[in-house]
C-alpha positions as CSV (number, residue, x, y, z in Angstrom):
1,M,-6.4,-36.6,-43.3
2,N,-6.9,-39.8,-45.4
3,R,-6.2,-42.0,-47.8
4,V,-7.9,-39.5,-50.5
5,H,-5.9,-36.6,-49.4
6,V,-2.9,-38.1,-48.8
7,I,-2.9,-39.4,-52.7
8,N,-4.4,-36.6,-54.2
9,R,-1.8,-34.2,-52.4
10,L,1.0,-36.7,-53.8
11,L,-0.2,-36.3,-57.4
12,T,-1.0,-32.7,-57.2
13,S,2.9,-31.9,-58.5
14,I,3.2,-34.7,-61.2
15,P,1.7,-33.7,-65.0
16,Q,0.6,-36.4,-67.0
17,S,0.0,-38.3,-63.7
18,R,-0.5,-42.6,-63.9
19,Y,-2.3,-43.5,-61.2
20,L,-2.3,-47.5,-59.7
21,E,-5.0,-49.3,-57.2
22,I,-4.9,-52.2,-55.7
23,G,-7.9,-53.8,-53.8
24,L,-10.9,-51.2,-55.1
25,N,-13.2,-52.9,-52.9
26,R,-16.4,-50.6,-53.9
27,G,-14.6,-48.0,-55.8
28,G,-15.2,-45.3,-53.1
29,T,-11.7,-44.2,-53.0
30,F,-10.7,-44.8,-57.0
31,I,-13.2,-42.6,-58.0
32,R,-12.2,-39.8,-56.0
33,I,-8.5,-39.9,-57.1
34,Q,-7.3,-36.8,-59.3
35,A,-5.2,-38.5,-61.7
36,D,-5.0,-38.4,-65.6
37,C,-4.1,-42.1,-65.9
38,K,-6.4,-44.5,-63.6
39,I,-5.7,-48.2,-63.3
40,G,-7.4,-50.5,-60.9
41,I,-7.0,-53.8,-59.8
42,E,-10.0,-55.7,-58.0
43,P,-11.0,-59.5,-58.1
44,M,-14.0,-59.3,-56.3
45,W,-16.5,-56.9,-57.7
46,P,-20.1,-58.0,-58.4
47,R,-21.4,-57.3,-62.2
48,L,-23.9,-54.6,-61.0
49,Q,-20.5,-52.6,-59.2
50,L,-18.7,-53.2,-61.9
51,F,-21.2,-51.3,-64.3
52,W,-21.3,-48.6,-62.4
53,Y,-17.6,-48.0,-61.7
54,L,-17.3,-48.7,-66.0
55,L,-20.5,-45.6,-66.2
56,T,-18.3,-43.6,-63.8
57,N,-14.4,-44.2,-64.9
58,C,-15.3,-44.9,-68.6
59,R,-11.7,-43.5,-69.2
60,A,-10.0,-45.6,-66.7
61,K,-9.1,-48.9,-66.9
62,H,-10.2,-51.7,-64.9
63,F,-8.5,-55.4,-64.2
64,R,-11.1,-57.9,-62.5
65,M,-8.7,-60.0,-61.5
66,T,-6.1,-60.7,-58.8
67,S,-3.0,-58.4,-58.6
68,D,-1.0,-62.0,-58.9
69,A,-2.5,-62.3,-61.9
70,F,-2.4,-59.0,-63.3
71,F,1.5,-59.1,-62.7
72,A,1.8,-62.3,-64.6
73,G,0.1,-61.6,-67.5
74,H,-1.0,-57.8,-67.7
75,S,1.3,-55.6,-66.5
76,K,2.3,-54.1,-70.0
77,V,-0.3,-51.7,-69.2
78,L,2.0,-50.3,-66.8
79,E,5.5,-50.2,-68.7
80,P,4.9,-46.3,-69.2
81,G,5.2,-46.2,-65.4
82,I,3.3,-45.2,-62.5
83,D,3.9,-42.2,-60.0
84,V,1.6,-43.4,-57.3
85,A,0.4,-46.8,-56.1
86,F,-1.9,-47.3,-53.6
87,V,-1.6,-50.6,-52.3
88,D,-5.4,-52.1,-50.3
89,G,-5.6,-55.5,-51.5
90,L,-5.4,-58.7,-49.6
91,H,-4.2,-57.1,-45.7
92,E,-1.9,-60.1,-45.4
93,Y,2.0,-59.9,-44.8
94,H,3.3,-61.6,-47.3
95,Q,0.5,-60.6,-50.4
96,S,1.5,-57.0,-49.4
97,L,5.3,-57.1,-49.5
98,K,5.0,-58.8,-52.8
99,D,2.5,-56.3,-54.1
100,V,4.7,-53.5,-53.3
101,Q,7.9,-55.2,-54.9
102,N,5.5,-55.4,-58.4
103,C,4.5,-52.0,-57.7
104,L,8.4,-50.7,-57.2
105,R,9.7,-52.0,-61.1
106,F,7.0,-49.9,-62.4
107,L,7.6,-46.5,-60.1
108,R,8.5,-43.8,-62.1
109,P,11.4,-41.5,-60.3
110,G,10.0,-39.0,-57.9
111,G,6.5,-41.6,-57.5
112,F,5.1,-42.8,-54.4
113,I,3.7,-46.5,-53.1
114,V,0.7,-45.4,-50.7
115,M,-0.2,-48.5,-48.0
116,H,-3.3,-48.6,-46.5
117,D,-4.0,-50.2,-42.7
118,C,-0.4,-50.0,-41.8
119,N,-1.1,-49.4,-38.0
120,P,-3.6,-51.5,-36.6
121,A,-5.2,-50.2,-33.2
122,S,-5.4,-53.4,-31.4
123,A,-5.0,-57.3,-31.8
124,A,-8.1,-58.4,-33.1
125,A,-7.3,-55.9,-36.1
126,A,-4.0,-57.1,-36.9
127,V,-4.5,-60.8,-37.0
128,P,-3.3,-62.0,-40.3
129,L,-6.5,-63.3,-41.8
130,P,-9.9,-61.8,-40.7
131,Q,-11.8,-63.7,-38.4
132,K,-15.7,-65.0,-38.5
133,G,-17.8,-62.4,-36.3
134,R,-15.3,-59.7,-36.4
135,E,-16.8,-56.1,-36.5
136,P,-16.9,-54.9,-40.0
137,G,-14.2,-52.4,-40.8
138,T,-11.7,-53.1,-38.8
139,W,-9.7,-55.7,-40.1
140,N,-6.1,-53.9,-40.9
141,G,-4.3,-57.4,-40.9
142,D,-0.4,-57.8,-40.5
143,V,0.8,-55.3,-43.6
144,W,2.7,-53.6,-40.9
145,K,5.2,-56.1,-41.0
146,T,6.0,-55.0,-44.7
147,I,6.8,-51.8,-43.6
148,V,9.2,-53.0,-41.1
149,Y,10.7,-55.6,-43.7
150,L,11.0,-52.3,-46.5
151,R,12.5,-50.7,-43.9
152,S,14.9,-53.3,-42.8
153,Q,16.1,-54.9,-46.1
154,Y,15.8,-52.4,-48.7
155,P,18.8,-49.6,-48.2
156,D,17.6,-47.7,-50.9
157,L,13.9,-47.2,-49.9
158,N,12.4,-44.4,-47.1
159,A,9.4,-45.9,-45.6
160,F,6.9,-44.0,-43.4
161,V,3.6,-44.4,-41.6
162,L,1.7,-41.3,-41.1
163,D,-0.3,-41.3,-38.0
164,C,-4.3,-41.8,-39.8
165,D,-6.6,-43.7,-41.6
166,F,-5.6,-47.4,-39.9
167,G,-1.8,-46.4,-40.8
168,L,-0.8,-45.0,-44.2
169,G,2.7,-46.0,-45.5
170,V,4.6,-43.7,-47.6
171,I,7.0,-45.2,-49.6
172,T,9.4,-43.6,-51.9
173,K,12.8,-44.8,-53.6
174,G,16.3,-42.7,-52.2
175,I,18.2,-42.6,-48.9
176,P,16.4,-43.9,-45.7
177,E,15.7,-41.4,-43.1
178,S,15.7,-44.1,-40.6
179,T,16.2,-48.0,-40.7
180,V,15.3,-51.0,-37.9
181,L,17.6,-54.1,-37.8
182,C,15.6,-57.1,-38.4
183,T,15.7,-60.0,-39.8
184,P,13.5,-61.8,-42.4
185,D,12.8,-64.3,-40.0
186,Q,12.2,-62.6,-36.8
187,I,10.1,-60.0,-39.2
188,E,7.9,-63.1,-39.3
189,A,8.3,-64.2,-35.9
190,M,6.7,-60.8,-34.8
191,S,3.2,-60.4,-33.3
192,Y,1.4,-57.6,-32.8
193,D,2.8,-57.3,-28.8
194,D,5.6,-56.2,-30.7
195,L,4.4,-53.3,-32.7
196,A,2.2,-51.9,-29.7
197,A,6.0,-52.0,-27.7
198,D,8.0,-50.2,-30.2
199,R,5.1,-48.7,-32.3
200,K,6.9,-45.5,-33.5
201,R,9.8,-47.0,-34.4
202,F,9.1,-49.8,-36.2
203,L,6.5,-48.0,-38.3
204,N,8.8,-44.6,-38.5
205,L,5.3,-43.3,-37.1
206,K,4.6,-39.7,-38.3
207,K,1.9,-37.1,-37.2
208,T,0.1,-36.4,-40.2
209,E,1.7,-32.4,-40.2
210,Y,5.1,-34.4,-41.6
211,L,3.5,-35.0,-44.9
212,E,3.9,-31.3,-46.0
213,E,7.5,-31.1,-44.7
214,F,8.5,-34.1,-46.2
215,L,7.1,-33.2,-49.7
216,A,9.1,-29.6,-49.0
217,G,12.2,-31.3,-48.8
218,R,12.3,-33.3,-51.8
219,T,11.5,-30.0,-54.1
């Protein structure tokens, strides 16, 4: 199971679905998502990549800018609401938290926010910012802290992480299944060693089969 499977599964039962993706990279995830309306944000696309995108996604909307710039000046496009948002931009705690908080403003009742890279497997993969000489595709950053923050500071959100595809966080509005007791200062000071010592509790880590159980409980 990967991000495409999870996102499309969440969208399956939603009529006239609206999808937002932050951090398209080359568009490999975005193009495979099945939604009636798709909106993408990516500041770094080269012109040839953008041309390919427009040819293959002529009905989608693309904003070639940072997510901060989008929410500051172009968020009216989201006013009808969004059903699923995929947050996969800068793999850094503060930015990913800001992206989630902005998405929450537009999330429709019963909607979902999915976060990528929530379960780094090593300290090298979990550094806050990418390092020169790193192995390609192995930087998850410290977005896992956003899950801990949401689970400790938002009593009206439920969040868990599926143990697949570097950790897929799923966030919904509602009573949380469980919480963690951490202050923002404590989260700020956490290191990868803290995560590794108590990964399941901090992330509310679930096996992939849990997704169907979770969705069945919402009907």
